[in-house]
Phi, psi and omega in degrees: 000153182297319181298318179299320180292323179293316179296319179297320179294322178295315180294332180294347173276351183105347185275163176225143175287161173304145183065013178282177180245098183294344183289329181298149180301140179259327184093023179269179187296328180220126174235109186254138178234136188223130177240140179227132184239121184247123181245087184298327183298324182250006180054050181236150175221139175227141176234151174220138183215154173216134171244116178269117189246150176246107183248179181300332181256019179105186184288145173209163188228141169265125184230142177209149174224130184214153178229162183286358174274004180103353181290140174207129173228131180231162178202152168247119190237135176293140181095185180139143180222123170272118188294141179290349179252297180195135175097187185202164180204159170211106179050223178268003185279322187207132174208119185207150175206212182271008180234329181218152172225116180233127181228136175221095179255030179095178181306133178081011180208076183222151177218139175215098185234146171250138182253134182226158176050042184291150180247098183283164172305134182293149178297113183219167179300317182236159174269204184297332181277003178056216183295345177296340180293345179279344187273120180288150168076020177290154178287340182203135170235159184215140179208115175277106191260345171233118183256008179177175181147184183226131180260149173223130179141197184222162178225139177254120181236095183066238180273355184261143173239116183253130166276132181246026180301123179090358180296147180281147188245135171223141176216145179217167176231141169225144186205163180175181188280346178208006177122255189232157174292174177294328179213142180206170178216153187202155174197156176203144179210132155250202176078018174280167177300325176270112190301326186277354180285141179213139179229139176210146175212157177206136181210165179160191180272120177262129186227138171225103185064229181278354184264129181219149174209157178258130185217150175232130175257138184226125182237133177230124169262113182287159180304334180273003176099347178293142180243123176257136174232118178245157177138355173289124186302336183264308188266336182210063184293148176238126176262130182233136172236116188228137175153154176063028180083017179229145178229120177236120180232143175216125181227149180228141172260100184297134179086346180245349174085356181283144174217139176233126175242132185226135176227133182215152179217148172192136181280144179303326188298336182262007187269155167274151170251108186265149178279151171232148185275150166246087190305315184290344180256003179055041179205164175236152184223159173302131184215339186232124175263105189239129176262136181265340183224059173276179178252130180230130175242134186228139174229126177247125181229160174224113189067231179264005186255131173281118180276320179199144171219146182200165179224137174234138174253017178234037184276140169274129183223132186224140169236121185249144178167136186294321179292316179299311182294321180296319178297315181295318180293319180298319179296320180290320178294324177295319178296320180294320179295323182292330182262354181082011179265161176283161178296137182297133176087007179289152179147124182225135176272000000 
């Protein structure tokens, strides 16, 4: 039908209509899927990610598996498919959706998890990117599509084998016409005293052609199941101050009385340096300095009343930027050369 073709062409710019499903593949240069598993009982966190990229020589994928014990394995793999429903895959290396996550990056880097009782993004007019999801051709869109759930299975990280039975589940998608902004910030946390609480945020410079603005989206799932999304520059602006191992966010929903204040810390020395793709150049480079076990404190209020406050010491916290990541990676490689060790996180399939 003509309408279906028009909608498909619109989505191919990266945009989504109201009440649309941002998780479905758009067909843009980069479609990234990210899963995070938090095990409060054992103070462990594991992440798995795939970015399906469209380059001059065809599709290729950025894949990574990392744990809070310092383990990191990454790969750039030919091929890749962003699923038309949910999730992504590339050959036998990576296959994941809202029910299973399987990763095989060779000996010492494997994951096989089943996801149960998942908590999807609530049916709403807009996703995590708010009204920005209507704008075609942005460099980056963001949508947290699983805000909870329970994992069952195991992950192999080097010499360690971790059972993740009962670990909390989070998943998100980010996509755009060329990958990532010049600088960005991100965070996510489970592991609060209230098991059902979940917090996630993402910010950076959003650009469409010559027009650019800096915006931060902030999502909180309260223990009672209500989901707050702040970040619309007009109706619910979020102010973010990020740098030096600190993240300070404050957002208000004008006219509704909601306010969210967030403070987080994590030292650079304990972070992973994750790769990000440059789709048009058929390569990936260090781009994200990500901590798997930072500290996050959150307070949600309405008017003068505190609705919920919580603290997690298993928060994911990220500061992204090519210059920042390159400096951090260069310093680590220099340290490794001085001690005769290999660079942390090396490994290619």
